N, C-alpha and C positions, 0 to 999 in steps of 0.2 A: 106064545110066540113073541118075538121080538118086535117092539114098537117104540117108534120116536114120533112124538107129536108137538109141533111147533105151535106156537100162538103169540100174539100181541102185534102183529103187524098191522099195516094201515096206512093211511094218507097223513102226511104230516108237512107241515111248511118248512122250507130251508131255514136252518138255526134252530129248529125243533128238537124234540127227544122221543125216542121209544125204547122199552125195555123188550125183547123178545125171551120167549120161555121154550125150552124143550123137554117135556116129560117122558121119561125113560122107563120101559117096562119090559118083562120077560128075561131079562139077564141080571147079573151082578155089576150093577151101574158104577160101582166104587172102583171097581178094577180097570175102568177103561178110561184112556184119554179122550177127550170129546173136542170138536170143532164145531165151527160155524162157517158156512160157505156161503157165497152168494152167486147168482148167475141173471145175467142180462141177455135178451135175445140177440142172437149174433155173436156171441162172446162165450169164452170157454168158462166152466164154473171156476170159481177163485176161492181160495183160501184166505177166509177173513182174520179167524183167531183159533187157537187153540190153548187147551187147558190140559194139564196132567191129571193122572187119576186123583191125586190127593190135593189137587188145586194149588200146589206150591211153585208152579212154574207157569208162565203164558207166554204166548207169541202171537204177534199181530202182523198183518199186512203192513206195509208202509203208509197206505193210504187211510188207514183208518187209526194209526197211533196217536194217543192224545185225545181221542174223541170217543173210542169205544173201549168197553171192558168187559171180559168174558169172566165169568165166576160159575161156581156150581155148590150145590146144596146136597151131598150124599145121602143125606138122612131123607131128603125129599126126592131124590132120583131125579134132580132137575138141574139143568143147565141154562145159564142166562146170557145174554148179550145186551148190554147198556149201552145204547147210541144216543151220543150227545151232539151237538153242533152239525145236524145233518146235513147233507148237500146233494143236489140233484143227481151228482153221479153215485149216490149211494142206494139209488132206486134199484130195486131188483126183487128176485125170489130168494129168500134165506133159507137154508137147508141145515138141518143139523145131523151130525156125522158122529157115530160110534165108532172109534178104531178098534184095532185087533183086541179080542178075537172076533168080534161080531162082524165088523165092516159093515154096519147097515147105516141107511138113510132115512131121514123123515121125509114127509111129502111136501113140507116147504111154505113158507108164509110170505106174502106179498108186502113188500115195503115201498111206498111210492112218495119221494119226496119232490113236491111241486107246490108253485103259488097258486 
């Protein structure tokens, strides 16, 4: 079955860094564009970053441009989100999403940015 498993979340101080990973299985990962979303209680799920299937094009939310980098390793069926210069407003549950044809979500990993 299709599975997306996020890891790498945790508690970090403002200004710190984390790298999230999303391990995919059960489909041809190299054919899918992939995204990272995040969600804070009381807010809609927000698109953070997207990467095309070959990794040649990326897009970022304005709030994370210059601080976050999305990348992928198709040989490892894994997509990453490198998060630097973290701010308290980056706190939330981060979800991995596989675009068409799967349209599948991971379970999420918690990121908390706090002193």
